[in-house]
FILO-841505 format. One record per atom (N, C-alpha, C): x, y, z. Coordinates in steps of 0.2 Angstrom, whole numbers, plus 5000, padded with zeros to 4 digits. Example, Ala and Ser with C-alpha at 12.3 -4.5 7.8 and 13.67 -1.06 7.14 Angstrom:
<pts>
506649725039/506249785039/506649845039/506449895035/506849955036/506450005039/
</pts>
This chain:
<pts>
445751616089/446351646092/446151676099/446551666104/446351686110/446351766110/445951796115/445851866115/446551896116/446951876121/447551906123/448051906117/448051846113/448451846107/448251886102/447651896101/447351946096/447552016098/447552026104/447652096106/448452106105/448852056106/449552066105/449752076097/449352046093/449452056086/449252126083/448752156086/448552216085/449052276087/449352256093/449852306096/450452296092/450652236089/451252236085/451052276078/450552276076/450352316070/450452386071/450152406077/450252476079/450952506079/451352456082/452052476083/452452486076/452252436072/452652436066/452352466059/451752476059/451452496053/451052566054/451452626053/451152686054/450652716049/450652686043/450252706038/449552686039/449052726040/448452716042/448052656038/448052666032/447652616027/448052546028/448652546028/449052486028/448852456035/448952496040/448752466047/448052436047/447552476044/446852446044/446852376040/447252376035/447152316030/447452256034/448052266038/448352206041/447852186047/447552236050/447052216056/446452176053/446252196047/445752166044/445952086042/446552076040/446752016038/446851966045/447052006050/447151966057/446451946059/445951996059/445351976062/444951916058/445151916051/444851866047/445151796049/445751796050/446151736052/445851716059/445751766064/445551746070/444851716070/444451736065/443751716065/443751636063/444351616060/444351536059/444451496065/444551536071/444751496077/445451476077/445851516074/446551496073/446851476080/447251416080/447551396086/448251396086/448551416081/449351416081/449651446087/449451506089/449751546094/449651506101/449051476101/448851436108/449351376108/449451346102/449951286103/450651316106/450851376103/451451396106/451451406114/450851436116/450851446123/450851386127/450451336125/450451276129/451051236128/451451236123/452051196123/452551236128/452551296128/452951336133/452851316140/452151316142/452051296149/452151226150/452051186145/452151116146/452851096148/453351136145/454051116147/454251166153/453851196156/454051236162/454151306161/454051326155/454151396154/453751446157/454051506159/453551556162/453751626160/453851636153/454051696150/453451746151/453551806153/453051856153/452851886146/453251856141/453151886134/452851826130/452551776133/452351716129/451751736125/451351786127/450751806123/451051836117/451551876118/451851916112/452151866107/452451816110/452751766105/452251726102/451751706105/451151676102/450851716096/450851776097/450551826092/451051826086/451651816087/452151816081/452051746077/451851696081/451751636078/451151646073/450551676076/449951686072/450151726066/450551776066/450651826061/451051786055/451551746057/451951716052/451551666048/451051626052/450651576049/450151616044/449951676046/449451716042/449851736036/450451756036/450851776030/450851716025/451051656028/451051596023/450351576021/449851586024/449151576022/449051616016/449151686017/449051736012/449451716005/450051696006/450451676000/450151615997/449951566001/449751505998/449051515994/448651565996/448051575993/448151615987/448651665987/448851695981/449051655975/449451605978/449751555973/449251505970/448851485974/448351435972/447651465969/447651535970/447051575968/446351545970/446351525976/445751495979/445551535986/445151505990/444851545996/444651615994/444351625989/444151695986/443751735991/443451705996/443051736001/443451776006/444151756006/444551786012/444651866010/444751906015/444851976014/445551986010/446051946011/446651956007/446551935999/446051905998/445951885991/445451935987/445151975991/444652025989/444952095988/445552105989/445952165988/446452155983/446752205980/447252195975/447852155977/448052105973/448552055975/449152085977/449352145974/449952175976/449952205983/449352225985/449352245992/449352185997/449052125995/449152065999/449852045999/450152045994/450852025993/451352065998/451152135998/451552176002/451352166010/450752136011/450652116018/451052056020/451152006015/451551956017/452251976019/452552016015/453252036016/453252076023/452752116025/452752156031/452652106037/452252056036/452152006042/452751966043/453051936038/453651896039/454251936041/454451986038/454952026040/454852066047/454252096048/454152126054/454152086060/453852026059/453851976065/454551956067/454951936062/455651906063/456051966066/455952026064/456252086066/456052096073/455452096075/455152106082/455452056087/455551996084/455751936089/456551956090/456851976085/457551996086/457652056091/457252096091/457252156095/457052136102/456552096103/456352066109/456952036113/457351996109/457851956112/458452006114/458552066110/459052116112/458852156118/458152166119/457952206125/457952166131/457952096130/457852056136/458351996136/459052016136/459551966136/459451916142/459551846140/459551796145/458851766146/458351796144/457651776145/457551716140/457151666141/456951616137/456551636131/456851656126/456551676119/456851636113/456351626109/456651586103/457051626098/457451596094/457951626090/457651646083/457651706081/457351726075/457651686069/458251676069/458651636064/458351566063/458251536069/457951466069/457251466066/456851516068/456151526066/456151536058/456651576056/456651586048/456851526044/457251486047/457451426044/456851376043/456451376048/455851326048/455451356043/455351416042/454851446037/455151436030/455851436030/456151426023/456051356021/456051306026/455951236024/455251236021/454751266024/454051266022/453951296015/454351346014/454351376007/454651326002/455151296003/455451245999/454851185997/454551166003/454051116002/453451145997/453251205998/452751235994/452951245987/453551255986/453851255979/453751185975/453951135979/453851065976/453051055975/452651075979/451951065978/451751105972/451951165971/451751215966/451951185959/452551155959/452751125952/452551055951/452151025955/451850965955/452350905955/452850915960/453350875961/453150815965/452650785964/452350725967/452150675962/452450615963/452250565958/452050505962/452350485967/452150425971/451950445978/451650395982/451450415989/452050435993/452650405992/453150425996/453350505995/453250525988/453350595987/452850635991/452250615991/451750655994/451850666001/452050606005/452250616012/452850666013/453350656009/453950696009/453750776009/453350786004/453150856003/452750886008/452250846011/451850866016/452250876023/452750836024/453250846030/453650896029/453850916023/454250976022/453851046022/453251036020/452851096020/452351106025/451851066026/451351076031/451551066038/451951016039/452250996045/452651056048/452951096044/453451146046/453051196050/452451206049/452051256052/451951236059/451751166060/451751146067/452351146071/452951126067/453551136070/453751206072/453551256068/453651326070/453251346076/452651326077/452151336082/452451306089/452751246088/453051216094/453651246096/454151266091/454751296092/454751366096/454251396093/454151466096/453951456104/453751406106/453551396113/454151366117/454551326114/455051296118/455751316116/455851356111/456451376108/456951406112/456751446117/457151486121/457351456128/457051396129/457151356135/457851326135/458151316141/458751286142/458751216139/458251176139/458251106137/457951106130/458051156126/457751166119/458051106115/458651096115/458951046110/458750976112/458650956118/458350896120/457650886118/457250936119/456550936117/456450936110/456850956106/456750966098/456550906095/456950846096/456850786092/456150756092/455950756098/455250726099/454650776097/454750836098/454250886095/454250886088/454850886085/454850886077/454550816075/454650766078/454350696076/453550706077/453350736082/452650746083/452350786078/452650846076/452450886071/452350856064/452850806063/452850766057/452250726056/452050696062/451550646061/450850686061/450750736066/450150766066/450050806060/450550836057/450450876050/450250826045/450450766044/450150726039/449450706041/449250696047/448550676049/448150736047/448350796049/447850856047/447850866040/448450856036/448350866029/447950816025/447950746028/447550696025/446850716026/446650736032/445950756033/445750816028/446150866027/446050916022/445950886015/446350846013/446350816007/445650776006/445450736011/444850706010/444250746009/444250806013/443750856012/443750886005/444350896002/444350935996/444250885990/444350825991/444250775985/443450755985/443150765990/442450755990/441950815989/442250875987/441850925986/441950945978/441450975976/441550995968/441351065967/441851105970/441751175969/442551195967/442651265967/443351285965/443851265970/443651235976/444151215981/444351135980/444051105975/444151035974/444851025971/445250985974/445950975972/445950945965/445450905963/445450875956/445450925951/445050975952/444951035947/445651065946/446051075951/446751105951/447251055949/447050995948/447550945946/448050935951/447850935957/448350925963/448450845964/448950825967/449150755968/449150745975/448550735978/448550715985/448550635986/448550615992/448550545993/447950505990/447350535991/446750505988/446750505981/446950565978/447050565971/447550525968/448050515971/448550465968/448250395968/447850385973/447450315973/447050315967/446650365965/446250365960/446650355953/447150395953/447550395947/447950325945/447950285951/448350225950/447850165948/447150185947/446650135945/446650135937/447250105935/447250105927/446750055924/446550005927/446049965924/445349975925/445250035929/444550055930/444150075924/443550075924/443150095918/443050175918/443150205924/443050275924/443650315923/443850325917/444550355916/444550425915/444050465916/443950535915/444450575919/444550555925/445050585930/445750585927/445950525925/446650515923/446750555916/446250555912/446250585905/446250665907/445950685912/445950755913/446650775915/446950735920/447650755922/448150755916/447950705911/448450705906/448350755900/447750795901/447650845896/447150825891/446950765891/446550735885/445850765886/445650785892/444950805893/445050875896/444650925894/444650995896/444251005903/444351055906/444051075912/443251075911/442951105906/442251105905/441951035904/442250995900/442050925899/442050885906/442650895910/442750865916/442150885921/441950945921/441450965926/440750935924/440650915918/440050885916/439950815919/440550795921/440550725924/440450725931/440250785934/440250795941/439950745945/439350725944/438950675948/439250605947/439450585941/439750515941/440450515944/440850575944/441450575947/441450565954/440950605957/440850595965/440650525967/440250495963/440050425964/440550385964/441050395959/441550345958/442050355964/442150415966/442650425971/442450395978/441750405979/441450365985/441550295985/441450265979/441450195978/442150165977/442650205976/443350185973/443750155979/443650165985/444050145991/444550195993/444650255989/445150295991/445050335997/444350345999/444250376006/444450326011/444250266011/444450216016/445150206016/445550206011/446250196011/446550256014/446350316013/446650376016/446550376023/445950356025/445750346032/446250306036/446350246033/446850196036/447550226037/447750266032/448450296032/448450346038/447850386038/447850436043/447850406050/447450356051/447450316057/448150296059/448550266055/449250246056/449650306059/449650366055/450050416057/449750446064/449150446065/448850466072/449150426077/449150356076/449450316081/450150326083/450550346077/451250356079/451250426083/450850476081/450850536085/450650526092/450150476093/450050456100/450550426104/450950386101/451550356104/452050406105/452150446101/452750496102/452550546107/451850566107/451650616113/451750586120/451550516120/451550486127/452350486129/452750476125/453450476127/453750536129/453450596128/453750656129/453750666137/454250686140/454350706147/454250776148/453650796151/453450866152/453550886159/453750946160/453850976166/453250986170/452650996166/452051016169/451550966166/451350906169/450850856166/450250886165/449950936169/449350966167/449351006161/449851036159/449951076153/450051026147/450350976148/450450926143/449750896141/449350886146/448650856144/448250916140/448350976142/447951026139/448251036132/448851026131/449151026124/448950966120/448850916123/448550856119/447850866117/447450896121/446750906119/446750956113/447251006113/447251046107/447451016101/447950976101/448250956095/448050876093/447750846098/447550776096/446850766098/446650786103/445950776106/445950746113/445450746116/445350716123/445450646123/445750616128/445850546128/445250496126/444650516128/444150476127/443950476119/444350526116/444150526108/444850516105/445250476108/445950466105/446050446098/445450406096/445450386089/445150436084/444950496087/444650546082/445150576078/444850626074/445350666070/445750706074/446450716072/446850756076/446650826074/446750876079/446450936079/447050986077/447650966076/448151016073/447951046067/447951106066/447751136060/448251136055/448051136049/448451146043/448251206039/448651256038/448451316033/448551296026/448251326023/448351306016/449051326014/449451366018/450151376017/450451316019/450151266023/450351206025/450151156021/449551166017/449251116013/449251136006/
</pts>
């Protein structure tokens, strides 16, 4: 997180949270997020400048992006009961839940007040931002209830959940500009492609680890796992039996070494990489078609979310929070 954006988040907390202990708690959460080198707010800034924006409030708006994403990150970790090293998972859950409500409501309220104080200036609509967040919440619900059976279901849920956070970061940058409606279709398409790329990268990391973050242990259905579950004729059936409930968690953990060997040899990694590359190529094509007012800022935005041109085939750098994943 850029220093200017971090400073704005702390100013926001000071304005809206007069209770000293709650103020300190929120700042602890923000600094924890900043330590991840969070780039959500910077996406907002670069999109704004890419389309010719010059709002003096852009750092403040970018801070709002960071705060909304932080709220969804906290909620996601509370629901999944993972990322136990994070500060919001090491305090009572009820306090972290209160922080989620404060971050969401306070940020949207602050955006509304900013618009009221500066009528006519290029500022995003808090109602539109709230609807984007609501779409992400609907996607999260589908993920929580395991509403994924096919690969098509997986892509649909990712685009409804994870991609919405990229859409939010982009919208907060261009939403107040006169050309917002014409900008929206391509930016939404770009968010949809890059969100899938980033989620697939996360899913590959999580299926190849064998700790509490492993998606298999939580019986999640990601693209590489759907590939594994579809191997009905394979000799290594413990994964499918674990998902069906025929094998318990302890027995499954005993198969750790053999399971990881099977995953590496199954072809699921290579298959997921192919799908990721296809979505990255679509993102590249969409990005190139964007007509930016400021080409230099367009290139800087590309470096942030896709990578430099000499590494165009590399992994997209758009972040996905676990609120998005």
